[in-house]
N, C-alpha and C positions, 0 to 999 in steps of 0.2 A: 581559244580565249587568250587575249593578250595578257602580258605580265601585269600591267597596272590594274586591268579589270579583275584578274585573279586575286591580286593582293587586296583590292577593295572588297571583293566578295568574302575573302577570308576575314577581314576586319569586321564585316557585318555578322559573320558567324561566331566570332570570338565570345561575345556576351552570352550567346546561347550555349556554347560549349562550357563556359564558366558556370552558368546556372545548372547545367547537367552534372558537372563535377561537384558543385556545391551540394546538390541534392544527394549525390552518392556519399559525400563526406559527412553530411550533417543530418542524415536520417530522412525518412519519407513518411507520408500520411496516406491512409486508405480509408474510404468510407465503407463500412461493413453493412450497416443497416440504416436506412433513412429514418426509420422509426421502429422502436420495439414496443411502442404503446405506453410506456411508463418512463419516468425520469430516473435514471440509475443513481440514486442517492447513496446506496450501500452496495458493496460488491465483494464476492468471495469466490475464488477458483477452487473447485473440488477435484478429487482424484480421478474422475471420469472425464476430465477436460470439459466440464460444463461450469459456467459461471452463474451463481445465484445473485440476482439483483432485486432490489425493492425500493419503493419510495415511502409513501405514507397513505393512510386510508381516509384521512379527514380533510381532503381538499377537492372533493367532487369526483366525478367519473373520469377514469383514464381513457386513453384511446385504444384499449385492448379489452375485448369482451371476455368474460369467463366462459369456458366451454360448457356445452350441454345445457344452456339456460340457467346455469348455477348463479346464485346471488348470495351476497353477504348481508345478513340481517343483524344490524347493530343499533339497538335503541339508544345507546350512549354516544353514538357518533355525532360530532358537532357540525358536520357538513351534509352527509347523505346517509340516512338510516337504512335504506335498502340500496345496495350498490351491486350491480351486475357486471362490473368491470374489474379487471385484475390490477393489483398493486405490487405484484412480484412476478418475475419471469425467470426461467432457466434458459440460458443461452448456450447452445451447443457450438463450441469453438470450431470443431473440425467440419461440421456441416454448414456453419454460418446460418443457423436457424434458431428460433426461440419458441417457447411454449409458455402459456399462462399458468401461474401458480396462484394459490389462494391463501391469503393471510386473513385471520378472523379478527384480529385486534390491531391497534395502531402501532406500527413499527418505526414511526418517525424518530430520528435521532437516537437510534438504539445502538447496540454493540454486539460483539460475538467472537467466537473462536471455533476452529475445527478441532474436535477431540481426537485422541489417539486412534479411535476406530474409524475415523474419516467422516463422521457425522458433523454437520454444522449445528452447533448449539448457540442460539442467539437469544439475547436477553434485553428486556425492558422496552422502552418507547414512551409514548405519550398517552395521556388519558386512560382508556381501558387497557392499554398495553404496557403500562409502566411497571407491573410486577409479573409479567408473563415471561415464561421460558418457552422458546420454540425450537423444534428440532427438524432438520432436513437431512434425510439419508440419500446418498448418491445412487439413484436407480432411474431407469427410463420413465417410469410412471409415478414416482414418488411425489408427494406433496408435503406441505408443512403440517406438523402436528403441534398442538399447543398445550402447555401445562399451566393452568390457572394458579396464581399465587406461588409460582415456582421460585420467586425471589423473596428474600426477607424484607427488602426495602424497595421503594420506588426508585427505578433507575432510568434517568433521562440525561443523555450526554455523558454516560460513563465510559470507561475503558476496560477491556478484558485482556487477560493473558493466560495462555496455557502454562501449567506448572509441571515440574519434573515428576510429580506424583500422579499426573493424569487428570487432576481437577483443573478448572479454570477459576481465576480470581476476577472479581468484578469490583472495580475501584471507582469511587466517587459518583458523580452525577449531580444534577441540580439540587441543591439543598441537602446533599448527602455527603457528610464529611467522615466517611467510613468505607469499609469494604466487606465483601462476603465471598463465599465460595459456591461453585456449582460443580457436582451435585452438592446440595446442602449438607452441612455437618448435622449429626443426629438432632441436636437442639438448634433449630434454625435461628440465627441471630446475626447481627452486624458487629464489626469490630471498629472502634473509633480510630480515626487517623487525624489528629489535630493539624497536621501539615496542610490538609485540604482547607480547613477553615482559616489558617494563617495566610494562605495564598489567595483568598477570596476577596477581590476588590469590591467594596460595597456598591451595589447598583450596576456593576459591570461584570463581575465575576472573574473572567480571564483565567479560570482554573478548571474549566470543563474539558472533557475528553483529555485528561492528563496523559502525557506520554509515558508509557509503562514498558520497561524492557527487563527481561530476565538477565541478570549479570552472571558471569562465569562462576561465581561462588555460590550461586543458588538464591541469593537475595534479589530484591526487585529495585531497580532504579526507577524512581517516580519523579517526573518533572511536571510542575504546574506553575503557571504565570511566568516567572523569570528565574526560578531556582529549583533545586532538586534535593532529594534524600535517597539514601539506600536503606531499604526496609527489610528487616528480618520478619517476614509475615508469619512464620511459625510461632515466634515468641512475641509478636507485635512490638518490635523494638527497632527504633531508628539507630542504625549502626554507623551511619556517616551522613553528615550534612554538607552539601556542596555549596560553593560560593554562588552569589547572584551573578547572572550574566553581566559583563561590563556594559554600562549604560542603563541597565535595569528595565529595558523595554519588555513588555509582556509578550508571550509567544503562543499561549494556548487559548482555546476558544473562549470568547469570540475574536480575540486578537488573531488567532488562527494562522500561526506559522505551521511548520511541519517538522518532524524529527525522524531520525533513523539510527538504529544501531549499526555501525559500520561493520563490514565483513570481519568475522572472527578468523584469525590466522594463527599459525604456529601452534596447532592444537595438541602437539605432543609435549610442549614445554610444561615445566612444573608450574609456572605462573603465566597464565594467558592474559594478554592485554585486551581490554574492551574499550571502545570509543563510541561516543554518541555525538551526532551532528544535528544541530537545531538551526533551521533556516527560515528567514522571512517572518511575516506577521504584520500586525498593525501597531503603530506606536501608541504610547499613552494618550488617552483622550480621543483616539480615532473613532471608537464606537459611538460615544456620545455626540461627537461632531457630525458623524454621518447621519445621525437621526435628525440633525438640523439642516442637512443638505450640503454639508462641508466635507469634502473627501480628502483626507490627508494622505500624502504619499506613503505607500507601504514601506516596510523595512527592507533594506538591501544588504543586510548583514547575515552571516552565519556564525554560529558559535560552536566550537568543537572542544570536547573534553575527554580525557582518558579517565574513565570512571573507576578504573582499578588502581590508579596511582595513590600512594599514601598522602600526597599533598596535591590534589588535582586542581588545575586552573583552566579556565576557558581561554581558548585562542580564537580571536576574531578574524573573519575573512569577509571580503566584499563580493557580492554577486554582481554579474553584469546587468541584471534586471531586478528591480524591486518587485516583491511578490507577496501577496496575502492570499490565503485559501489555495495555496499550491500543494501538490502531493510529491512525496519523495519515494521513488521506486528503486529498489536494488536490482541491478542487472546481473546476469549470470557470470560476467567477467569481473565483478567486484566494483564496477562504477555505479554511480547513483544518478538517476534521472529526476530532475525537478520539472514538473509539468502541471498545467492548469493554473487557474488563479487570476488575480487582478493586480493592477499596479497601484491602486489607491482605494481608500475606503476601508470597510470592515465586513466581517461576516454578518448576515442578517438580510431581512427583506429590503431589496432595492438599495442596499448600503455599500455595494462595490462598484467601482468604475475602472475604466482603462484595462480591458482584458489583456492578459499576457498570453500572446498566441505562440510564442517561441519557447519550447522546452530548453533547458540548460543541462549539459552533462557535467558531472562533478567526478574528477579522478582523485580519489583519496590518497593514492600512493605518490602523486606528484608533489613537488614542493609548493609552498604557498606562493601565490601569484601566477601559477600555471595550471590550476586545477579546474577552472571553469571553461566551458566551450558552448556557445550558443548554437542551438539546432534550428532546423528549418521550421517555419511556422505553420500552424493550422489556419483554417479560415473560420473555425467555429469557436466562439467564446465559450469557455468552461469556467463558470463563476461559482457562486454559492451552490452547494449540493452537487458538485461534480466528483467523479471518482476515477481511479486508474488502478490497474493490476497487471503484473507480469504473467504472460502466458508461457506454455511449455515450449513453444517454438521460438521464444525470444522476443516476440513482439510485446508491446504494452497496449492493453485494451483500455480505452478511454470512453467514458459516458457521463450522462447527467448534465446538470446545470439547471437549477430551478430557483431563481432569485426572488420568487413571488409567493404569496400565501396560497395561490391556487395555480392550476394549469393555465397559463396565459401565453398565447401564441401570437397575438397581435396587440398593437397599442401600448407596448412596453419597450423599454430600452434594450433589454436582453431577454428575448422570448424563451419560454420553457423549452428545453432541448431533449428530444426523445431519441436522438441518433446514437449510434455506436461507431467509433473509429478505432483504427489500430495505428500506433506509431511504430515504425520499424527503425530501430537504431542502425547506424552505419554498418555495424558488423554483419547485418543481413544482406548487404549489397552483393550482387552476383559476382563481382570481381574477386570476392574472397572464397569462392566455392572450392578452390583447390587447397585452401587452408582449413576449411571447416570440417571438424571431425563428425563422423557418424557412428553412434554407439551400436555395436552388434550384440554385445552381451555385457551384463545380464539383461534378461528380458524385462520389459516394464512390469511393474507391480511385484517385483522380487522383494524378498525380505532380507534385511541386513541387521547385524547385531552390533551392540556397542563395543568399541575398542578392538575390532577384528580387521584382519587383512581383507581387502576387497579388490578383486581383479576385474578390470573393465577392458573389454576389447573394442577397439575402434578402427575405422578405416579413415585414413587421411591421404587423399590422392596426390598431393602436391610435392612428391619427391621426398628425400631424406628428411627426417624430423629430428630436431634437437630436443632431447628429453627435458632440458631446462625450460623449454618454451611451452610445456604442457602442465596444466593443473586441473584438479577435480574440485568441483564446488557442489554444495547442497543448499537448496533454497526451500524455505518454508513459506508457502503462499499465505497472504495476509487477508484479514477482514478490513476493508478500506471504507472509510466514511469521514467526512468533515476534515479532510487533509491529514488524517492519521491512519497508517496501515498497521493495525494491531497484529502482533505475533510475527511480523515480517523479520526474516532472519536468513543470513547467508553465511555458510561455513566453508572456509577454504581448506580442503583436505590436502592440497598440493599433490605430490606424487612421491612414492618411495622408490619406484623403479619403472623405467619404460623399456620394453623389449620389442625390437622389430622382428616380425614374423615373416616378412616378405609380402609382396603384392599389396603394398600400402597398408598392411594390417599391423596393428600394434597392441600389445598388452600393457596396461597401466596398472601398477599396484599402488594402492592407497590404503590408509588406515582410517576407519570410521571414528567419529567422535567418541570419547571415552565415557561420557556420562550424560544423564538427562539435564544436568545443569548447563551443559553446552548446547544440547539439542533435545528438547522434550520429545518423547516417543510419538510416532505417528508418521504421516505421509509427507515425503519431501520430493522435490524435483532434483535429480542428479544430472549435472552437466560435465562435459569435458571441454576445457578451454585451451585452444592452441593459438599462440600469438595474439591473444585478446579476442579471438573469434570463437564463440561458443557453439557447441553442438546443439541440436534439439535436446530437450531434457527427456529423461525417462522417470517414471514414478517408482519410488522405492518406499518400503515401509520399515522404519527403524523401530526395533524393539530391544 
C-alpha cells in the first residue's frame, strides 16, 4: 500500500476509532430482555440478586400470563375484573430470566422499602390497593402476600423511608397531609404534617412523592414542591425550615425532578456533613400547559444544599441537558448517574416530549463547572413510568415507560415499553481490568456490626497499589418509582489501613458506620473502589 493510500485509509478509520473510544469513555448499553411482559413502573433489588418489578392492575391484560391457569378475580377493578395475566415479575439478574408474580390489588403509583430482615414491604396504590400493605420475601418460589387495611390512611403517590428503629415511615400521598408508620403503632392513626398542605399547589399539587432522606442526626429531611423541612418524627416537630430553591420552580411530582442524598463521608468525625442534590423537573405552569398540548422546556438546573449546616443555602448548577422524569442513581464510586426522562412537558398521560436518551454523570467532588459529563445515548425512550436501579455488578438496570392509560404499542408517539436494558458506566470497560478489585473475603451475606473494624481482602492484579487510592463504600438499594429512589444511600467508609500480602492480594481495614442514624440496619452492598474503579459488590447484613 502506498503512503498516500495508507494515510487516506487511516483518515477513514479515525471516526470509527473515535466512536469506539467514546463508547469506552462514556458507558455502553445492552438489551437484556426485549419483553418481560409488563412495564416496570416500580423496581427494587433484593439481597438474592433479584429485582422485583410491577406496574398496575387496572389497565387491561399484560403480555405475560400467570402460571398454571391462575387468574386474579377483582370485582372492583375498573378495567378487567378477571385477569389471567401478571402485573409483577421477579427478574433474576445473574440468569437474565424472569418469572411472573401475582398481585391481588392495584399497586399503581405505590411506595415501599426493604425492611431490616430483607423483606420488601410495599404500601398503598390506587382504588382497592390504596390501604394495602404487601410483603415479598426473597426466595426462589415466593410470591406477594397482602394485608388488607394495613395502612391507617389511603396512600397514593406517597414516599417511604426505613428508620433507625426498624420501622418504615410512610409520608404523604394524594390528599394526605400526614404520615404513619409500618408496622402500625398499637393505636393505628396518622400524624398531621402541615408542611404537605402548605406545599400543595391547588389543582396541580407538585408535592407528591416527596423526597425523604434520613439525616445523620436521626431526623428526616422532607422536600416537597420547592422547599424542605427537617422533621423530628418522634416528637412531630419541625426542627429546621430550609429556604426555597432560588427561582422557586417546583421539583416534585407532577413536576417530577429527582433528588439524591449525596454520599456520606468522614464517618468518624464528630459532626458529619450531609448534602442533598435536587435536579430537573418541569417549570411552573408546565403541567397545565401540557394538558393543552403545549410542552414547556424542562428545567436544566440542579440545586445542592448542605442540610447539616446551621445556615444552609441552595447552590445552583446547570445541567448539560434539561430533564423532567429523570432518575438519579448513586454509583459505587460516589458519582451520580442522571438517566431516563424527557426534555419538555410534564409527568402524566401523553404529557412528555423530547425523550432524553443520553445519561449524564455527576461528580460531586469536582468543582462547580466540571461536575457534569454526558454519556452515550440509548435508542429507547424512557418517559413517564420508567425506572432504574444499581445492580451488584455495577451496571444500572433500566426499564419501564408507559405514558398512556393502557398498554399501547402502536398508534402512539411513545409506545408502552416492556424491555429491560443495562447501562454499563465507563468503569466497567475492559481496559480497567487490572485496576478492578475482586473481593475475596468476607464472603457475601456476612454479618457486620456498628462501629467495628472490618477487614476486606481483595485481589488487584495491576501492580503496586497506593493505599490512598482505595476506598470502601456501602450502598443501600432503593425502591425506585416516578423518578425517586426511596432509601437510596451510599456511605464512604474510606480505609484505615491497606496491607500488601503479596501476589496482588491486599487487606483493607475499614470501620463500619457507628449508628442506625447513618445506616439503618439491614442488607447493603459492600464495594472496594480503586482509582474510581469499583469491585463487584458483596451483600452484607448490618446489625
